[in-house]
Backbone as CSV, one residue per row, in Angstrom:
resi,resn,N_x,N_y,N_z,CA_x,CA_y,CA_z,C_x,C_y,C_z
1,MET,30.368,40.680,64.870,29.813,39.569,64.168,30.574,39.244,63.264
2,ASP,30.269,38.177,63.203,30.684,37.272,61.847,29.524,37.372,60.961
3,PHE,29.400,38.004,60.343,28.278,38.065,59.450,28.377,37.031,58.222
4,LYS,30.031,36.598,58.265,30.220,35.643,56.957,29.531,34.051,57.387
5,GLN,29.930,34.086,58.769,29.474,32.663,59.175,27.982,32.698,59.846
6,ILE,27.593,33.691,59.676,25.788,34.022,60.163,25.439,33.399,58.248
7,ALA,25.301,34.052,57.389,25.243,34.107,56.447,25.210,32.344,55.950
8,LYS,26.203,31.954,55.675,26.612,30.543,55.681,25.817,29.722,56.441
9,ASP,25.635,30.310,57.739,24.557,29.287,58.782,23.109,29.526,58.190
10,VAL,22.977,30.394,57.671,21.549,30.653,57.084,21.151,29.848,55.494
11,LEU,22.294,29.913,54.994,22.003,28.270,53.630,22.637,27.399,54.154
12,LEU,23.002,26.890,54.898,23.018,25.582,55.502,21.457,25.624,56.247
13,ILE,21.349,25.892,56.849,19.609,25.625,57.429,18.693,25.525,56.446
14,GLU,18.968,26.416,55.341,17.684,26.156,54.504,18.043,24.667,53.612
15,ALA,18.982,24.497,53.363,19.626,23.377,52.390,19.237,21.850,53.356
16,ASN,19.099,22.305,54.498,19.178,21.129,55.304,17.399,20.211,55.209
17,GLU,16.767,22.176,55.329,15.230,21.298,54.822,15.279,21.199,53.572
18,LEU,15.743,22.054,52.741,15.566,20.938,51.308,15.610,19.110,51.232
19,ILE,17.148,19.699,51.589,17.272,17.739,51.713,16.180,17.027,52.407
20,GLN,16.306,17.612,53.684,15.084,16.518,54.280,13.954,16.488,53.492
21,SER,13.572,17.530,52.700,11.842,17.126,52.187,12.016,16.138,51.428
22,ALA,13.301,16.149,50.685,13.410,15.436,49.509,13.871,13.660,49.796
23,SER,13.849,13.774,50.721,13.743,12.537,51.702,12.395,11.865,51.790
24,ASN,11.348,13.049,51.741,10.226,12.567,51.975,8.815,12.991,51.230
25,ILE,9.404,13.118,50.074,8.038,13.100,48.947,7.590,12.242,48.915
26,SER,6.350,12.585,49.080,5.404,11.631,49.058,4.599,10.724,47.637
27,ASP,3.531,10.717,47.440,2.913,10.043,46.499,1.633,11.406,45.376
28,GLU,1.571,12.279,46.346,0.752,13.298,46.230,1.660,14.051,45.208
29,MET,2.824,13.932,45.047,3.492,14.994,43.522,2.803,14.611,43.181
30,GLU,2.955,12.959,42.272,2.496,12.437,40.989,1.234,12.759,41.024
31,LYS,0.009,12.705,42.157,-1.276,13.017,41.930,-1.699,14.219,41.314
32,ALA,-0.481,15.311,41.964,-0.806,16.666,41.887,-0.557,17.152,40.105
33,VAL,0.674,16.142,39.487,1.423,16.030,38.643,0.319,15.618,37.897
34,LYS,-0.982,14.466,37.992,-1.281,13.660,36.629,-2.678,14.858,36.535
35,LEU,-3.025,15.484,37.734,-4.278,16.332,37.961,-4.020,17.611,36.973
36,ILE,-2.874,18.126,37.231,-2.837,19.409,36.344,-2.524,18.693,34.984
37,ALA,-1.765,17.822,34.757,-1.796,17.821,33.884,-3.148,17.326,32.688
38,SER,-4.132,16.679,33.387,-5.122,16.079,32.904,-6.145,17.476,32.832
39,SER,-5.652,18.213,33.275,-6.823,19.493,33.486,-6.700,20.321,31.663
40,LYS,-7.907,20.767,31.506,-8.389,21.420,30.547,-8.409,22.804,30.763
41,GLY,-8.013,23.250,32.011,-8.232,24.463,32.164,-7.080,25.325,32.429
42,LYS,-7.101,26.113,33.803,-5.736,26.779,33.599,-5.329,26.380,35.436
43,LEU,-4.185,26.811,35.452,-3.886,26.227,37.536,-3.702,27.792,38.002
44,ILE,-4.419,27.784,39.071,-4.573,28.844,39.705,-3.946,29.002,40.881
45,ILE,-3.049,29.948,41.212,-2.132,29.619,42.000,-2.625,31.301,43.236
46,THR,-2.822,30.989,44.431,-3.319,31.646,45.578,-2.729,31.635,46.978
47,GLY,-2.899,32.817,47.551,-2.205,32.953,49.039,-1.734,34.025,49.439
48,VAL,-1.368,34.416,50.990,-1.447,35.658,51.078,-0.195,35.928,51.949
49,GLY,0.253,37.350,51.787,1.855,37.419,52.913,2.652,36.996,51.581
50,LYS,3.321,36.208,52.548,5.070,35.933,51.803,4.197,34.517,50.893
51,SER,3.258,33.884,51.302,2.741,32.325,50.666,2.183,33.134,49.107
52,GLY,1.893,34.321,49.600,1.095,34.587,47.559,2.415,35.290,47.245
53,LEU,3.765,35.908,47.725,4.870,36.691,46.769,5.716,34.927,45.961
54,VAL,5.314,33.786,47.174,5.948,32.773,46.358,5.427,31.983,45.391
55,GLY,3.774,32.451,45.456,2.736,31.859,44.314,2.677,32.420,43.231
56,GLY,2.946,33.850,43.660,3.327,34.504,41.852,4.801,33.970,41.150
57,LYS,5.610,34.155,42.150,6.748,33.090,41.265,6.396,32.032,40.856
58,MET,6.172,31.156,41.562,5.270,29.965,40.408,4.380,30.055,39.945
59,ALA,3.433,30.923,39.523,2.539,31.189,38.539,3.248,31.621,37.536
60,ALA,4.497,32.209,37.560,5.265,32.981,36.197,5.998,31.461,35.647
61,THR,7.082,31.018,36.752,7.454,29.871,36.320,5.917,28.718,35.637
62,PHE,5.061,28.122,36.057,4.245,27.856,35.180,4.034,28.200,34.071
63,ALA,3.634,29.103,34.185,3.152,29.498,32.594,4.279,29.884,31.192
64,SER,5.586,30.064,32.286,6.864,29.873,31.389,7.163,28.512,30.216
65,THR,6.696,27.463,31.175,7.129,25.903,31.050,5.801,25.279,30.688
66,GLY,4.441,25.841,29.829,3.908,24.915,29.325,2.691,25.030,29.610
67,THR,2.924,25.787,31.130,1.367,25.331,31.791,0.585,26.906,32.216
68,SER,-0.465,26.686,31.684,-1.100,27.838,31.666,-1.576,28.099,33.219
69,SER,-1.173,29.337,33.838,-0.986,29.593,34.843,-0.994,31.433,35.333
70,PHE,-1.658,31.890,36.521,-1.065,32.867,36.895,-2.194,32.761,38.289
71,PHE,-1.818,34.131,38.946,-1.733,34.147,40.450,-3.211,34.782,40.985
72,LEU,-3.916,34.738,41.820,-5.259,35.265,42.023,-4.925,35.268,43.715
73,HIS,-5.195,36.983,44.349,-5.106,36.550,45.802,-7.150,36.337,46.121
74,PRO,-6.472,36.003,47.078,-7.976,35.257,48.173,-8.463,36.457,48.083
75,THR,-7.989,37.536,48.941,-9.235,38.686,48.748,-10.038,39.132,47.635
76,GLU,-9.052,39.473,46.302,-9.370,40.011,45.406,-10.733,38.555,44.789
77,ALA,-10.696,37.458,45.199,-11.301,36.489,44.661,-12.772,37.264,45.117
78,MET,-12.663,37.352,46.475,-13.932,36.854,47.522,-14.552,38.591,46.288
79,HIS,-13.787,39.544,46.336,-14.424,40.847,46.366,-14.566,40.999,44.182
80,GLY,-14.944,39.664,43.833,-15.281,39.700,42.356,-14.448,39.112,41.348
81,ASP,-13.392,38.369,41.819,-12.614,37.679,40.531,-12.757,36.684,40.719
82,LEU,-12.956,35.983,41.497,-13.644,34.572,41.706,-14.220,34.007,40.212
83,GLY,-14.911,34.755,39.361,-15.403,34.749,38.419,-14.107,34.314,37.816
84,MET,-12.733,34.348,37.966,-11.842,34.168,36.942,-11.394,32.887,36.604
85,ILE,-12.147,31.899,37.755,-11.885,30.901,38.174,-12.766,30.004,36.989
86,GLY,-12.480,29.065,36.121,-13.458,28.516,35.423,-13.592,26.989,36.116
87,LYS,-14.662,26.422,34.985,-15.214,25.470,35.687,-14.250,23.807,35.190
88,ASP,-13.020,24.127,34.513,-12.119,23.590,33.981,-11.055,23.656,34.580
89,ASP,-10.652,24.343,35.727,-9.275,24.915,36.282,-8.881,23.904,37.443
90,ILE,-7.510,24.363,37.859,-6.888,23.745,39.146,-6.817,25.022,40.019
91,VAL,-6.919,24.862,41.567,-6.909,25.762,42.360,-5.459,25.194,43.054
92,LEU,-4.267,25.990,43.784,-2.982,25.583,44.227,-3.305,26.453,44.910
93,GLY,-3.112,26.276,46.448,-3.288,26.998,47.492,-2.082,26.866,48.420
94,ILE,-1.567,28.101,48.876,-0.498,27.961,49.938,-0.162,28.694,51.064
95,SER,-0.292,28.450,52.109,-0.400,28.380,53.622,0.324,27.823,54.421
96,TYR,1.369,28.550,54.744,2.071,27.024,55.958,1.742,27.080,56.947
97,SER,0.598,27.802,57.188,-0.090,27.308,58.742,-1.461,26.470,58.473
98,GLY,-1.643,27.125,56.892,-3.035,26.220,56.625,-4.060,26.795,56.903
99,GLU,-4.060,28.250,57.538,-4.901,28.377,58.260,-5.311,29.651,58.312
100,SER,-4.744,30.489,57.055,-4.781,32.021,56.374,-6.206,32.403,56.371
101,GLU,-6.760,33.133,57.248,-7.882,33.952,56.472,-8.400,33.929,55.547
102,GLU,-7.854,34.853,54.915,-8.477,34.997,53.486,-8.552,34.277,52.963
103,LEU,-7.353,32.791,52.450,-7.379,31.717,51.617,-8.795,30.583,52.271
104,ILE,-8.862,30.667,53.971,-9.934,29.757,54.738,-11.356,30.007,53.590
105,GLN,-11.733,31.413,53.648,-12.452,32.061,53.383,-13.190,31.659,51.885
106,LEU,-12.011,31.563,50.856,-12.015,31.126,49.522,-12.635,29.840,49.582
107,LEU,-12.154,28.710,50.029,-12.122,27.233,50.125,-13.770,26.550,49.890
108,PRO,-14.997,27.155,50.544,-16.546,27.231,50.302,-16.692,26.888,49.187
109,HIS,-16.601,28.371,48.502,-16.711,28.355,47.157,-16.638,27.484,46.199
110,LEU,-15.200,27.252,46.007,-14.295,26.741,45.508,-14.760,25.042,45.292
111,LYS,-15.443,24.810,46.438,-16.039,23.275,46.543,-17.303,23.502,46.339
112,ARG,-18.061,24.448,46.155,-19.510,25.042,45.490,-19.483,24.326,44.143
113,PHE,-18.289,24.838,43.059,-18.258,24.666,41.755,-17.104,23.298,41.578
114,ASP,-17.315,22.406,42.623,-16.216,21.243,42.155,-15.040,21.694,41.785
115,ILE,-14.520,22.268,42.082,-12.816,22.998,41.501,-12.232,21.743,42.567
116,PRO,-11.017,21.118,41.386,-9.829,20.815,42.316,-8.970,21.766,43.162
117,LEU,-8.665,21.079,44.141,-7.279,21.835,45.398,-6.622,21.469,45.571
118,ILE,-5.236,21.849,45.326,-3.846,21.130,45.891,-3.836,22.055,46.567
119,ALA,-3.031,21.627,47.858,-2.990,22.062,49.043,-1.140,22.434,49.067
120,MET,-0.863,23.276,49.867,0.974,23.348,50.163,0.858,23.865,51.516
121,ALA,1.346,23.320,52.497,0.870,23.822,54.130,1.475,22.646,54.946
122,LYS,2.027,23.054,56.157,2.734,22.224,56.771,1.790,20.834,57.652
123,ASN,0.766,21.333,57.593,-0.151,20.528,58.515,-1.224,19.697,57.917
124,LYS,-1.324,18.379,57.578,-1.937,17.326,56.959,-3.975,17.775,57.698
125,GLU,-3.799,18.132,58.670,-4.607,17.942,59.547,-5.511,19.881,59.796
126,SER,-4.443,20.581,59.132,-5.263,22.079,58.773,-6.520,22.266,58.431
127,THR,-7.087,23.572,58.468,-8.268,23.384,57.495,-8.055,23.502,55.512
128,LEU,-6.927,24.395,55.184,-6.936,24.025,53.862,-6.399,22.901,53.592
129,ALA,-5.533,22.233,54.440,-5.686,20.517,53.910,-6.922,19.799,53.757
130,SER,-7.703,20.095,55.115,-9.197,19.019,54.547,-10.355,19.278,53.681
131,TYR,-9.878,20.458,53.057,-10.511,20.802,51.639,-9.749,20.558,50.456
132,SER,-8.914,19.911,50.628,-7.569,19.549,49.054,-8.083,18.452,48.809
133,ASP,-7.703,18.324,47.760,-7.921,17.043,47.081,-6.464,16.047,46.781
134,VAL,-5.248,16.926,47.093,-3.915,16.347,46.469,-3.116,17.814,48.369
135,PHE,-2.518,16.982,48.724,-1.325,17.344,49.974,-0.510,17.837,49.615
136,ILE,0.179,18.568,49.262,1.541,18.962,49.548,2.473,19.346,50.564
137,ASP,2.991,18.683,51.484,3.732,18.812,52.787,5.092,19.629,52.570
138,VAL,5.165,21.352,53.166,5.727,21.767,53.299,6.242,21.793,54.737
139,ASN,6.377,21.395,55.474,6.679,21.723,57.128,8.091,21.240,57.096
140,ILE,8.459,22.354,57.786,10.161,22.505,58.421,10.183,21.974,59.752
141,THR,11.754,22.171,60.228,11.727,21.963,61.524,12.484,23.401,61.850
142,LYS,12.937,24.199,61.367,13.688,25.346,61.591,13.495,26.386,60.709
143,GLU,13.177,27.812,61.089,13.395,29.046,60.259,14.930,29.119,60.322
144,ALA,15.388,29.601,59.417,16.273,30.340,58.813,16.564,31.548,59.781
145,CYS,15.677,32.475,60.461,15.476,33.174,60.886,15.567,32.969,62.292
146,PRO,16.732,34.050,62.873,16.865,33.901,64.293,15.751,33.781,65.358
147,LEU,14.996,34.680,65.200,13.919,33.881,66.025,13.096,33.004,65.942
148,ASP,13.482,32.149,64.919,12.369,31.231,64.156,10.985,31.060,64.420
149,THR,10.661,32.548,63.674,9.627,33.052,63.067,9.454,33.962,61.740
150,ALA,10.434,34.557,61.305,9.957,35.061,60.068,10.275,34.020,58.721
151,PRO,9.587,33.833,57.831,9.409,33.050,56.877,10.509,32.830,55.915
152,THR,11.342,32.121,56.246,13.066,31.618,55.125,12.536,30.392,55.062
153,SER,13.202,29.526,55.713,13.021,28.179,55.366,12.226,27.797,54.582
154,SER,10.805,27.920,55.470,9.270,27.680,54.917,9.075,28.164,53.642
155,THR,9.694,28.984,53.397,9.516,30.024,52.046,10.028,29.645,50.722
156,THR,11.661,28.918,51.087,12.479,28.631,50.725,11.958,27.187,49.692
157,LEU,11.398,26.527,51.231,10.812,24.726,50.439,9.471,24.845,50.206
158,THR,9.087,25.823,50.104,7.566,25.940,49.246,8.150,26.365,47.948
159,MET,8.889,27.265,47.333,9.297,27.466,46.429,9.450,26.321,45.238
160,ALA,10.523,26.047,46.267,11.880,24.369,45.706,10.518,23.575,45.426
161,LEU,9.505,23.511,46.191,8.514,22.529,46.157,7.221,22.916,44.376
162,GLY,7.219,24.128,44.565,7.071,24.554,43.362,7.400,23.974,41.949
163,ASP,9.129,24.423,42.107,10.056,23.688,40.917,9.873,22.900,40.637
164,ALA,10.070,22.270,41.511,10.104,20.708,41.575,8.559,20.170,40.875
165,LEU,7.703,20.769,41.117,6.360,20.484,40.349,6.596,20.708,38.877
166,ALA,6.852,22.268,38.791,6.514,22.501,37.152,7.729,21.775,36.271
167,VAL,8.763,20.976,37.018,9.865,20.414,36.529,9.396,18.929,35.910
168,CYS,8.563,18.504,36.907,7.377,17.079,36.832,6.613,17.067,35.096
169,LEU,5.915,18.509,35.184,5.034,18.819,34.638,5.632,19.225,33.096
170,MET,7.061,19.553,32.905,7.690,19.701,31.783,8.052,18.214,31.305
171,ARG,8.570,17.633,32.029,8.994,15.711,31.846,7.811,15.211,31.598
172,TYR,6.907,14.986,32.164,5.477,14.779,31.433,4.584,15.257,30.355
173,LYS,5.010,16.019,29.821,5.507,16.649,29.071,5.636,16.957,27.686
174,ASP,7.211,15.947,27.991,7.735,16.159,27.103,8.310,17.513,26.760
175,PHE,8.503,18.537,27.578,8.577,19.980,27.225,9.753,20.622,26.730
176,GLN,10.038,20.830,25.251,11.333,20.598,24.774,12.204,22.477,24.836
177,LYS,13.237,22.493,24.366,13.397,23.918,24.439,13.238,24.618,23.364
178,GLU,12.502,24.016,21.912,12.167,24.751,21.277,10.710,25.442,21.547
179,ASP,9.922,24.135,22.658,8.667,25.023,23.173,9.176,25.616,24.129
180,PHE,9.915,25.792,25.114,10.088,26.860,25.600,10.512,28.221,25.031
181,ALA,11.488,28.092,23.753,11.490,29.363,23.312,10.392,30.132,22.757
182,SER,9.182,28.890,22.270,7.920,29.906,22.439,7.549,30.787,22.644
183,PHE,7.622,30.632,24.326,7.220,31.146,25.271,7.959,32.934,25.822
184,HIS,9.427,32.544,25.072,10.337,33.574,25.816,11.000,34.251,24.899
185,PRO,9.808,35.113,23.388,10.460,35.654,22.267,11.319,36.675,22.635
186,GLY,11.414,37.272,23.496,12.080,38.675,23.726,13.403,38.620,24.920
187,GLY,14.540,39.578,24.603,15.381,39.280,25.645,16.222,38.608,25.448
188,SER,17.598,38.043,26.383,19.133,37.933,26.160,18.229,36.229,25.286
189,LEU,17.471,35.404,27.034,16.838,34.240,26.985,16.054,34.080,25.590
190,GLY,15.359,35.075,25.262,14.621,34.822,23.619,15.690,34.839,22.860
191,LYS,16.287,35.171,22.701,17.484,35.318,21.153,18.198,33.923,21.349
192,LYS,18.649,33.632,22.887,19.386,32.478,22.707,18.475,30.961,22.240
193,LEU,16.867,31.171,22.871,16.369,30.029,22.346,15.094,29.688,20.914
194,PHE,15.448,31.285,20.913,14.201,31.347,19.322,14.046,31.624,18.335
195,ILE,16.172,32.085,18.265,16.410,32.733,16.888,17.210,31.442,16.308
196,LYS,16.977,30.952,14.855,17.177,30.109,14.492,18.391,30.356,13.455
197,VAL,19.068,29.358,13.092,20.459,29.513,12.155,20.120,30.076,11.128
198,ASP,19.199,30.226,10.596,18.331,30.705,9.328,18.598,32.169,9.677
199,ASP,18.001,32.795,10.519,17.741,33.929,10.512,18.802,35.086,10.887
200,LEU,20.326,34.219,10.782,21.406,34.897,10.679,22.552,34.651,9.489
201,LEU,21.936,34.038,8.638,23.344,33.759,7.885,23.025,34.588,6.492
202,GLN,24.869,34.437,6.374,25.509,35.604,4.929,24.832,34.545,3.942
203,LYS,24.176,35.175,2.805,23.568,34.208,1.850,24.310,35.162,0.535
204,GLU,25.026,35.985,0.118,25.059,36.684,-0.777,26.146,37.030,-0.316
205,ASN,27.111,37.448,-1.302,28.326,38.094,-1.616,29.332,36.993,-0.935
206,LEU,29.481,35.962,-1.594,30.348,35.245,0.111,32.050,35.076,-1.000
207,PRO,32.775,34.709,-0.134,34.148,34.179,-0.762,34.234,33.386,-1.108
208,ILE,33.890,32.952,-2.429,34.051,31.488,-3.276,35.104,31.229,-3.979
209,VAL,35.804,30.048,-3.977,36.640,30.344,-5.267,36.419,29.083,-5.818
210,SER,37.502,28.591,-6.721,37.242,27.170,-7.613,38.652,26.680,-6.884
211,CYS,38.738,25.161,-7.132,39.827,24.007,-6.715,40.949,25.270,-7.389
212,GLY,40.853,25.367,-8.360,41.952,25.595,-9.284,42.616,27.007,-9.374
213,THR,41.706,28.070,-8.600,42.556,28.847,-7.928,43.532,29.135,-7.547
214,SER,44.135,30.271,-8.216,45.767,30.445,-7.085,45.388,31.122,-5.804
215,LEU,46.607,30.922,-5.545,46.667,31.716,-3.576,46.483,32.835,-3.967
216,LYS,47.310,34.091,-4.750,47.093,35.356,-4.909,45.455,35.534,-5.327
217,GLU,44.923,35.010,-6.100,43.455,35.354,-6.213,42.608,34.986,-5.057
218,ALA,42.903,34.191,-4.219,42.122,34.087,-3.198,41.928,34.877,-2.136
219,VAL,43.574,35.253,-2.136,43.641,35.977,-1.113,42.928,37.453,-1.296
220,VAL,42.826,37.576,-2.615,42.084,39.263,-3.137,40.612,38.850,-2.696
221,ILE,40.005,37.359,-3.135,38.316,37.249,-2.733,38.266,37.366,-1.079
222,MET,38.793,36.552,-0.408,39.317,36.745,1.002,38.998,37.803,1.739
223,SER,40.001,38.899,1.318,40.008,40.553,1.803,38.637,41.204,1.052
224,GLU,38.275,40.518,0.203,36.825,41.549,-0.462,35.792,40.880,0.373
225,GLY,35.952,39.500,0.428,34.501,38.831,1.485,34.748,39.340,3.184
226,ARG,35.799,39.416,3.662,35.670,39.819,4.762,35.015,38.878,5.399
227,LEU,35.893,37.804,5.227,34.930,36.503,6.684,36.212,35.827,6.815
228,GLY,37.691,36.419,7.115,38.793,35.520,7.022,39.059,34.463,6.512
229,ASN,37.950,34.242,5.265,37.810,33.017,4.651,37.484,32.801,3.478
230,ALA,38.254,31.971,2.479,37.225,31.779,1.164,37.146,30.141,1.041
231,ILE,35.729,30.094,0.586,35.270,28.536,0.444,35.313,28.054,-0.687
232,VAL,36.283,26.674,-0.653,36.029,26.539,-1.745,35.029,25.526,-2.693
233,VAL,35.400,25.746,-3.736,34.310,24.765,-4.463,34.919,23.982,-5.995
234,ASP,34.150,22.067,-6.220,34.724,22.436,-7.337,34.003,22.568,-8.326
235,ASP,34.394,21.612,-9.173,32.988,22.219,-10.672,31.973,22.646,-10.327
236,ASN,31.369,21.221,-9.257,29.677,21.427,-9.487,28.848,22.099,-8.602
237,ASN,30.191,22.719,-8.099,29.691,23.863,-6.623,29.628,23.379,-5.505
238,LYS,30.304,21.996,-5.800,30.449,21.305,-4.511,31.200,21.490,-3.477
239,VAL,31.102,22.009,-1.751,32.000,22.532,-1.180,32.570,20.755,-0.585
240,VAL,34.192,21.682,-1.040,35.218,20.509,-0.695,36.530,21.283,-0.006
241,GLY,36.445,22.636,0.799,37.614,22.988,1.641,37.109,24.128,1.760
242,LEU,38.039,25.332,2.963,37.729,26.018,2.943,39.215,26.505,3.600
243,LEU,39.245,28.107,2.801,40.892,28.598,3.012,40.869,29.339,4.259
244,SER,41.455,29.347,5.421,41.053,30.023,6.388,42.642,31.093,6.663
245,ASP,42.499,32.446,7.342,43.751,33.187,7.606,44.851,32.097,8.379
246,GLY,44.468,31.289,9.214,45.198,30.294,9.707,46.100,29.714,8.723
247,ASP,45.446,28.435,7.721,45.792,27.930,6.652,46.909,28.762,5.904
248,LEU,46.645,29.797,5.621,47.209,31.072,4.522,48.794,31.312,5.621
249,ARG,48.490,31.538,7.030,49.212,32.081,7.666,50.249,30.744,8.250
250,ARG,50.165,29.876,7.695,50.968,28.050,8.444,51.880,28.102,6.732
251,TYR,50.708,28.341,5.672,52.093,27.980,4.389,52.924,29.034,4.063
252,MET,52.684,30.514,4.546,53.592,31.228,4.595,54.733,30.878,5.255
253,MET,55.133,30.265,6.092,56.120,29.889,6.974,57.068,29.080,5.973
254,LYS,56.063,28.126,5.430,57.163,27.358,4.587,57.962,27.966,3.352
255,GLU,59.228,26.542,3.078,60.298,27.688,2.292,59.789,27.603,0.854
256,ASN,58.279,26.883,0.839,58.271,26.685,-0.488,57.282,27.771,-1.144
257,PHE,56.733,28.452,-0.384,55.622,29.258,-0.206,55.780,30.043,-1.738
258,SER,53.970,30.010,-2.817,54.111,30.269,-3.833,52.846,31.209,-3.469
259,LEU,52.822,32.418,-4.178,50.690,32.966,-4.534,50.523,31.948,-6.071
260,ASP,51.083,31.285,-6.357,50.882,30.647,-7.727,50.196,29.417,-7.018
261,THR,50.845,28.880,-6.161,49.779,27.557,-5.863,48.478,27.952,-5.630
262,LYS,48.146,26.359,-6.291,46.488,26.191,-6.251,45.517,26.114,-4.972
263,VAL,44.700,26.905,-4.582,44.120,27.054,-3.632,43.524,25.809,-2.339
264,GLU,43.246,24.694,-3.599,42.845,23.710,-2.936,44.265,22.627,-2.281
265,GLU,45.373,23.143,-2.845,46.434,22.267,-2.171,46.913,22.603,-0.498
266,ILE,46.213,24.081,-0.364,46.284,24.050,1.065,45.028,24.431,1.909
267,ALA,44.581,24.640,1.112,43.005,24.356,2.300,42.776,23.484,2.924
268,THR,41.553,23.746,3.854,41.775,22.592,4.969,40.250,21.951,4.341
269,LYS,40.421,20.724,4.281,39.981,19.777,3.491,38.507,19.446,4.252
270,ASN,37.298,19.168,3.918,35.787,18.651,4.599,35.948,19.691,5.421
271,PRO,35.837,20.416,5.949,35.686,21.876,6.912,34.240,21.369,7.666
272,LYS,34.466,21.599,8.664,32.997,21.777,9.982,32.147,22.507,9.167
273,HIS,30.732,21.587,8.831,29.799,22.277,8.323,28.439,21.575,9.068
274,ILE,27.389,22.247,8.621,25.755,21.416,8.952,24.521,21.453,7.335
275,LYS,23.784,20.923,8.143,23.089,20.696,7.064,21.380,21.232,7.233
276,ASP,21.303,21.554,8.466,20.045,21.864,9.066,20.059,23.091,9.375
277,LYS,19.801,24.216,8.958,18.939,25.624,9.065,18.225,25.824,10.124
278,ASN,17.882,25.012,10.469,16.665,25.253,11.452,16.903,25.293,12.969
279,ILE,18.422,24.860,12.925,18.656,24.519,14.226,18.670,25.626,15.231
280,LEU,18.733,26.132,16.484,18.898,27.329,17.243,20.108,27.623,17.297
281,ALA,20.059,29.242,16.824,21.956,29.966,16.552,22.508,29.607,17.996
282,SER,21.924,29.628,19.371,22.557,29.196,20.091,23.325,27.370,20.328
283,ASN,22.679,26.672,19.761,23.435,25.041,19.506,24.308,25.724,18.125
284,ALA,24.794,25.816,17.079,25.212,26.359,16.449,26.525,27.173,16.746
285,LEU,26.271,27.979,17.669,27.272,28.872,18.582,28.299,27.410,19.360
286,GLU,27.936,26.065,20.196,28.174,25.526,20.822,29.519,24.991,19.905
287,ILE,28.923,24.351,18.991,29.370,23.909,17.617,30.562,24.994,17.176
288,ILE,30.481,25.538,17.166,31.949,26.973,16.856,32.666,27.007,17.795
289,GLU,31.941,26.959,18.845,32.904,26.922,20.169,33.841,25.686,20.305
290,ASP,33.102,24.323,20.479,33.910,22.877,20.636,34.955,22.790,19.464
291,ASN,34.582,23.609,17.959,35.471,23.001,16.912,36.342,24.013,16.739
292,LYS,36.268,25.282,18.312,37.263,26.719,17.464,37.468,27.408,16.382
293,ILE,36.552,27.652,15.597,36.430,28.124,14.122,35.767,29.215,14.183
294,GLN,35.450,30.162,13.256,34.997,31.229,13.530,34.129,31.332,12.121
295,LEU,34.107,30.604,11.764,33.074,29.971,10.105,32.455,28.880,10.029
296,LEU,31.119,28.908,10.192,30.085,27.172,10.151,29.663,27.767,8.694
297,LEU,29.873,26.468,7.864,29.015,26.567,6.788,27.804,25.453,6.492
298,ILE,26.637,26.270,5.902,25.602,25.752,5.772,25.069,24.780,4.439
299,LEU,25.252,23.825,4.705,25.175,23.148,3.249,24.098,22.170,3.012
300,ASP,23.353,22.306,1.288,21.988,21.560,1.394,22.690,19.824,1.178
301,GLU,21.976,19.448,0.707,21.192,17.974,0.794,22.691,17.823,-0.187
302,GLU,23.639,17.945,-0.818,24.069,17.885,-2.693,25.543,18.318,-1.984
303,ASN,25.335,18.832,-0.462,27.019,19.718,-0.352,27.188,21.150,-0.961
304,LYS,25.942,21.647,-2.004,26.144,22.712,-1.673,25.974,23.874,-0.918
305,LEU,26.855,25.006,-1.164,26.729,26.113,-0.148,25.655,26.736,-0.275
306,TYR,24.610,26.259,0.926,23.647,27.458,1.710,23.660,28.927,1.908
307,GLY,25.074,29.003,2.494,24.932,30.152,4.015,25.838,29.570,4.556
308,VAL,26.596,30.586,4.936,27.275,30.695,6.013,27.105,31.627,7.778
309,LEU,27.397,31.287,8.463,27.726,31.946,9.823,28.628,31.822,10.336
310,HIS,29.181,33.451,10.888,30.630,34.213,11.574,29.865,34.173,12.762
311,ILE,30.504,33.596,14.360,30.602,33.786,15.123,30.352,35.331,15.676
312,HIS,30.676,36.377,14.467,30.775,37.510,14.844,29.280,37.912,14.957
313,LYS,28.193,37.251,13.922,27.716,38.207,13.831,26.244,36.949,14.944
314,LEU,26.951,35.895,15.586,26.184,34.951,16.805,26.539,36.737,17.564
315,ILE,27.466,36.824,18.133,27.816,37.967,18.833,26.908,39.519,18.967
316,GLU,26.832,39.727,17.362,25.776,40.703,17.409,24.455,40.737,17.688
317,ALA,24.019,39.148,17.447,22.553,39.021,17.431,22.489,38.600,18.891
318,GLY,23.313,38.795,20.101,23.487,38.798,21.473,23.106,37.367,22.108
319,ILE,23.579,36.251,21.053,23.803,34.705,21.420,25.117,34.694,22.012
320,LYS,24.717,34.136,23.490,25.938,34.021,24.389,26.041,32.534,24.645
């Protein structure tokens, strides 16, 4: 068997279903977005079997992108957990057939409490759809399964439409990277989106030299500072230059090289810097990489040194 071709066919079948669905997005998507966005409660997602697994993932996506959400199994809801659904909540029910028995049993109770229902199913005439206030079509023409039975294309499409709904809500609420960071304080993602420049700055024992410092003295201070650079300031303590290892090596190659040379003569003028210590560390890393530097200076409004951020500090903190 050509498993490489089989795998390729599966991806193409599922991709085709996504493309087909994209061309058939209806106004119901906008209705769902506005219904959820206007709610004072939570978005509760329910479903059984594979639909339930997809629903669990969708709930996690909504919750991490600013829409309070959790997954509730319909059977658990019918055996005591129905009280988890509040009067201001909205339910998103998932069933490809629209006839999942456990889910259908729950629907009259939702209507009894006037809970708005968003349905995701293949048939607008299904029982689930008939109870719904908003219907999102997840119908497909072919499962990727060779028997055309196992949920493959249908679950992929359902999950993708859940992602589409979550992204629409993010755009509607103007959900920003900083907002996302507050929901992900731990792990590598949290480090990238939560840690700010000020959290990683070195503010003490900095290798600072005056404009008139000799190269000989500057090299000693550079070595003691262990940052590979010396920061050059004027008489008012304003930063005017940065002496790097590269500057030093290039000058050493010249015939007129002298350790008595004033540091201001060979230092890089107007070195790369920022004045916002509260930007994300990940954004600072982009600045460092784009400018091919190792040390980023953070200055105050008077161009006086507030602190420095070395690329090694970012790496140690897990910012990538």
